[in-house]
N, C-alpha and C positions, 0 to 999 in steps of 0.2 A: 360523238358522244363520249368517247374515251378521253379526248383532250378536255372536254368539259368537266369530266369527273376529276381529273388530276388538278385542274384549276380550282375546283371547289375544295378539294382536299388541301391545296396550298393556302387558300384563303382561310380555311378553318384553322390551319396550323398557326398562321400569323395572328389571328384573333385570339387563339388559345395562349400564345406567348404574351400578347399585350395584356390580357386579363389574368395573368398568372397570380398577381398579388391578391386579387379578389377570389380566385378559385381555391385558395388554401383551405378554407373550412370544408369545401366539398371533397378535397383530397383526403383530409384527415377523417371526415365522416365516412368516406368510401372505404378507407382502410379499416376503420373500426367495424363497419358493417360487414366487410369481407371476412374479417377474422372471426366474427361471432355468428355468422349466418349458419354454420354447421350446428351450433348449439341450439339455435332457434328451430332449425329443421328437425333436430333430434326431439325437441319438446313437441313439435307438431306431430311427429310420429306416435307420440304417447298421448294424443288427444288433448293437447293444450294448444289453443288457437294461436296463430302467429302474432296478433297484436298483444295478447296476454303474455306469450313467451318473450316477446321483445321487451315488454315492461319488466318482467322478472329478471332478464339479463341486465337491463340498465340499473335496476334497483340493487342487484348483486354487485355490479361493477362499482356503483357509487359507494356502497357500504365498504367494500374492500379498499377502495381508494381513500375514503375518510379514515378508516382504521389504520391504514398504512401511514398516512400523513401524521395522524396523532401519535403513532408509535415511533416513527423514524425521524420526523422533522426536528424534535427537540434534541435528539442525539446528534443528528447531522449539524445542527446549529452549534452545539457545544464543541464538536470535533473540528468544525471549520474554524471556529475562533481559536482553538488550540493550534491548528495548523498555521494560522496567521501569526500567532504569538511565537511560533518556532522560527520565524524569519530573522528577527534580530539575533537570536542565538546562533543561527546558521551563519550570519555575517561575522559574528565574533569568532566562530570556529575557523572560518576562512582566513580571517586576519591573523590569528594566532599560529595556525599550522601551515598555511600556504603563503602567508605574507612574507616571511623571511626568504623563502625560496624564490618568490616572485621578485623581491627586491634585488637579490643576488643575480638573477638571470636577466632582468630587464633594466635594472639600474634605478628604479624609483619604487617607492613604497605603495602598498595597497591599503588605502585608508578606508576600511569598512566602517569604522566608527563615524567618520565624517558623513558617509552615506546614510547611516541611521539618523544622525542629527538632521540632515537635509530632508529626509523623508518625514521626520517628526515635525520640523518647522513648517514645511510646505504641504502638510497633509491636507489641509483645507483647500489649498490651491489645486492639488492633484485630484481631490474629490470633485471640485468644480469642473475641471477639465474632463474628467470621466463622465460627469453628468451631461456636459455639453456634447460630448461625443455620442453618448447614448441618444440624446435628443436629435442630433443631426442624423444618426442612423435611422431613426424613425422618419426624419424629414420634416415633420410638422405635427402640430397637435391633432390634425385630421388623420394623419397616418397612424398615430398612437391610438386614437379612438377606433379606427378601422381594424387595427390589430386586436384590440379588446373585443370588438364585435365578432370578428372571425373566431376568436377563442370561444366565445359563448355560442356561436352558431354551429360549431363542429358537432357537439352531441345531438343537437336538434336534427341536423342533416343525417347523422348516423342513425337516429331512431327511425326516421321515415324510410330511409334506404333499407334498413334491416327489416322493417315491417313489410314493405312492398317488394322485397328482393325477387321472388319468383315472377311476379307480374312484369317487373322491369326487364328481367332477362328474356321473357317471352316476347315482349315488344321489340327488344333489340334484335332478337333472332328473326322476327318476322320482317325486319327491314333488310335482311341480307339478300343479295342477288341470288336467284335460284341456281344460277350456273355455278357459283362458288360456295353454295350453302354448305354442302357436306364437308368440303375442305376447311372452311372457316370454323365450322362447329368442332371438327376434330382438333384443330389447332387451339381453339379456345378451351376445350376440355383438357388437353395436355398442359396448356399454360396455367389453367386453374389448379391442376394437380401439383405442378412444380412450384408455382408461386405460393399456394397455400401451405405446402410442406415447408418451403423455405422460410416464410414469414413466421409461422408458429415455431418452427425449429430454431430460428435465429434468436427469437425472443427468449426461448427456453435456455439457449446457450448463454445469453447475456445475464439472465437471472442466476443461472448456476454459477457462472464465473464470479459474479458479484458476491454471492453467498460464500463461495470457497475463499476468495481473497479477504472479504470482510471478517469472516469468522477466524480464518487462519491468522491474520495479522493481529486481531484482538487477543487470540489465545497466547501469542508470543509476548504480549504485554504492550503492544503499541497503542497509545491513547487515541490516535487518529486512524486506527485501522478500518473502521466502518466507512468513513467518507472516502478513503483511498480505495478500498475494495469496491465501493459503488461506482466511482469514476472509472476504474479499470474495467469493471464489468460492462458498463454502458458503452465504453469505447471499443469493446472487443469485437464489434461487428466489422471493424476494419482490421484486417490481419496484422497482428503484432503490435498495433498502435496501443491498444489497451494495456498489453503486458509491459511495453517499454515505458509508457507514462506512469503506470502504476508502480512498477518496480523502482523507477527513479524517485518518485515521491516517497515511497516507503523507505528506501535506503537513506535518504536525507533525514526523514523524520526519526528513524530508528537510531541513526548515528548521533543526532542532537539529543534525543531523549535519554538514550541508554549509554552512549559513549562507550560502546563495546563492539569489538569485531564479531563476537558471537551473535549479537543482535543482527548484524548484517548477514551473517550466515543463515540465520533462521528466516530472514526475509527472503533470501534466495531459495530456501527450501519451500516456503509457502508458494512462491510464484512458480517454482519448478513443478510442484505437485499440481497446481492449477493448470499450467500449460499442458502437462501430461494428460490430465483428466479431459481437457478440452479436445486434445488431439485424438485420444484413444477412446473416450467414452461419449462426451457431449456431442461433438460434431457427427460421428457415425450414428449415434442413437437418435438425435433430434433433427439433424439436417441431412445427413447422408451425402450422396454425390448427385443430388438432384440438379444442381446448376452446372457443376463441372468447370467453373471459372478458376483460372490460376490466380494465386494471391496477388500477383502483379496486375492482372486484369481487374481484380476487385479494387485495388488501390487507385488505378487509373479511372475506373468508373465513378468512384466516390469523388475524386478530385475534379473530373470533368463535369459531373452533376453540380457540384458546388460552384464551379466557375460559371456555368451557363445559367443556373437557376437559383443560386444562393442556397440557403439552409434547406428549403424544400427539395432542391436538387440532390442534396446529400442524402436525405431520407428516402428519396425515390430511386436513387441510382441503382441499388442492388435489385429491388423488385423489377425495375425496367430491364436490367441486364438478364434476369431470369427469363422474362418473356422473349427477349431477343435471342437467347440461347435456344429456346424452343423453335423459333423461326429459322435460326441458322441450321439446326439439325434437320428441319424439314427441307430447307433448300439444298443441303448437302446430300440428303437421301435421293432427291430428284436428280441432282447433278451426277451422282454415281450410277444412276440408272439411265442416264441420257446417252444418246448416240455419240455425242461429242466426247464423253469420257470413255466409253467402251470401245469406240472405233479404234482399230490399230492399223498402221501402215503395212501393206503387204511386203513380205520378205523379198530380197533381191532375186532369189531363185524363182519365186512365184511370178515376179514381174517379168523375168526372161521367158518363162514357160508361157505366160499369157501373150507375150509379144510373138513367140514362135507359132502358137496356135492361130493367132490372127493372120500371120503371114501365110501359113499353109492353107487356111481357108480362102 
């Protein structure tokens, strides 16, 4: 029976891996439902039925999303265009200031103007190559259609999961073997506590970082501060990556736009304040030490998830790591209480006394 269970689990894992592209809307829908089921539960406690509460949550989310898009997208579009326009100026700066040193050191000139002409003349060809690359990434028209269907299905799946969440959990709990029921329930409750705190906390940290970087860079006069701050905030779920990419983009943009060392200094101040707030305020306040993963382990988890499962693996790497940490703590606690860990070898004197007693007897 035990071998049959392991074989069944192995087959389920293989099927899960093969169906991963199709399961993406269910993953996204589950994450949405998981994040907002406490809100629907709170509404249910205040005598609002779960279907009505689910509808209110989705209407509110849709309204917030639409208003955010209407308010931010035009600014992001404008600032993205400005950021693209800065590229030729950046090449000119490199040619003027680094070109002579490069020629003296390596013996040939750095022709940035030629690169600009090349990009201008072959812009259409480059666009065609990028379009073909995007098409090949989808694989076929069917894959593109499947991706669009998945995008539309995610909110539908989230709605039904959110509405029927208690019944689904009760049915899953009823399937648990009675022998391991209590242990699995305790692990599930602990995983839910850690995972919920981490997901909501990490989302709050990303939004707070995006706000600090975007507002700070805009206040020092950087025209592309909003888009750079948003990119840095979104990427901040990977330790140091958001800060490194954001500060690199901001330093380049500030130097080209303002051509002043003071501008670079204020960029460093903005990111210094942002990193300090993330370390001292955002992380302890929103996330805490729920997971306990070292930054190197976080980076490894994200890279491993991306390598094994693509973009969906990147999104799920840290939540899965949170659950694995709960299981690891459970295993370590049993290991520390086991005979194997607590048993100690008898001292040499005890061994001799035991041998003497046996010989006398």
